[in-house]
N, C-alpha and C positions, 0 to 999 in steps of 0.2 A: 734182242737183236746185237749181233757183233759188235766190235770194236770197228773195225774196219768201218763198216756200214753207218756207225755211230758217229765218227770221224767224219768220213764222205757228207754227211749232211749238214754238219759244224763247219766244216770248213769254210763252203758259200759263204755263211751266216758273218764270219771273222773276217772275210774279205769283202764285205761290204760294211761291216760297223767300221771297218778301218779305212775305207776307202771315203764312206759318210764323213767319218772324224778329219779328213787329214783334208777335205774340201771344204766346207763347213765356213763360212765366215765369223772366224772366232768372235769378232769385234764385235757382232751384230746379231753374240748369241753367247757369250761368256758368262760360264759357270751352267746354263742351260743344258740344251739339246745337246751340246757337241762334246760338255764331260761326260754328261752321260752316259752317252754315246761309247767315248773312251774308256770308260769304267766296263761299261761290258761288255766291248771290244778286251780290256785285259785280265779279267776275270774269267771268261772263257778261253783266252790263250792260255796262260795260269792253269789253269785245270786240264785242257786237253793237253798243253803241250810241254807244262813246267816251265823251272825258271830261263832255261838255257834254251829259247829258241829264239831263229834270226827275224822272224816278228817282231819281237817283243823290242828290239832295239829301237824299230823305226816309231813305235808307238809311246819308247819314252822320253824319245827326242820330238815328238810331235805334243807330247803331253806338255810337256816341261816349255817349250814353245807358244804353246797355250795360255801357262800359267805367265810365263815370261809377259806377253803381249798383254793381258790383264793386272799387269801389278804387281801379282804376287810373288816373290821374287824367293823367296824360303821354299814355295810349295813347287817353285821351275830351280831350285837347287837339287831339292829331293830327288826331282823326275833325272836332270842331269844325271847326278849321280851313280842312279838305277841305268841308266842309259850306259855310262862307264862301265859299271861290274859287268854288264852284261855282255859288251862289247870285249872287255877283258877275258873273260871268263870262256867265248866263243870263239876268240878270235887270236887272242893275245896281248901282250902289251905293246908290242913294236909292230902290230898289223895295220895297214890306214885306215879300218874302220873304226881304229880304237884313236888316232889323233886327233880326230874332232872334239869328243867328248873330253877329252885330255885340256883341250884347247878352250874350249866353254867353260871348265870348272878352273882354267887361270883368268879369265877374264878379272877383271876389279872387281865387279859387284860379287861373284860367286864366291872369290878370294874372300872377301867380306864377311859374307854369311860364314864361311868356315869357319875363318878364326873366330868367329862372335858364337857358333855350338862349338868349338873348340872339335872339328871334324878335320883329320886328313883329306889334304887332295892330291891328287897324283902331278909329282912334278911336268913340269912340261917337258916335250921331247926334240931332243936337241938334233942335230944332223953326227953329233959323237954316239948320243943312246937312241938311234933309231932306227 
C-alpha cells in the first residue's frame, strides 16, 4: 500500500485515540484504559510523524496532566519536559506555545524534581527575554 494511503488510514485512528484519551475521566481510569490509549497514540504518532509534530505537544501535555492527577509527579515531569522540548524545536523558545511548558516546569514541584534529578529546566521567560 502506498505511504499516503497508509497515512490516510492511520490518521483517523490517531485522531480517535487522542480524542478518547483526552476526554476519558482520568481519575476513574488511572493507569488503565487512558494510559493505554495514550501509549498507543504516542507510538503511532512517533512512527508516522517522527519526534517533531504538533500533535505530540498536546499528547505530552495530556500525559503530563494525567500522571500529575494520579500523583506520579516524576512521570509528569518527564512528559512536561518532552512537551517543552517538542514545542521548543517546533516553534522556538520565544513562541507563545513554548511559554506554557516553561511555566509548568518552573512550578515548585517540578523545580524540586529537576534539582533531585540534576536536570536543567528552562529559565522562566520574562518580558525582557520574551
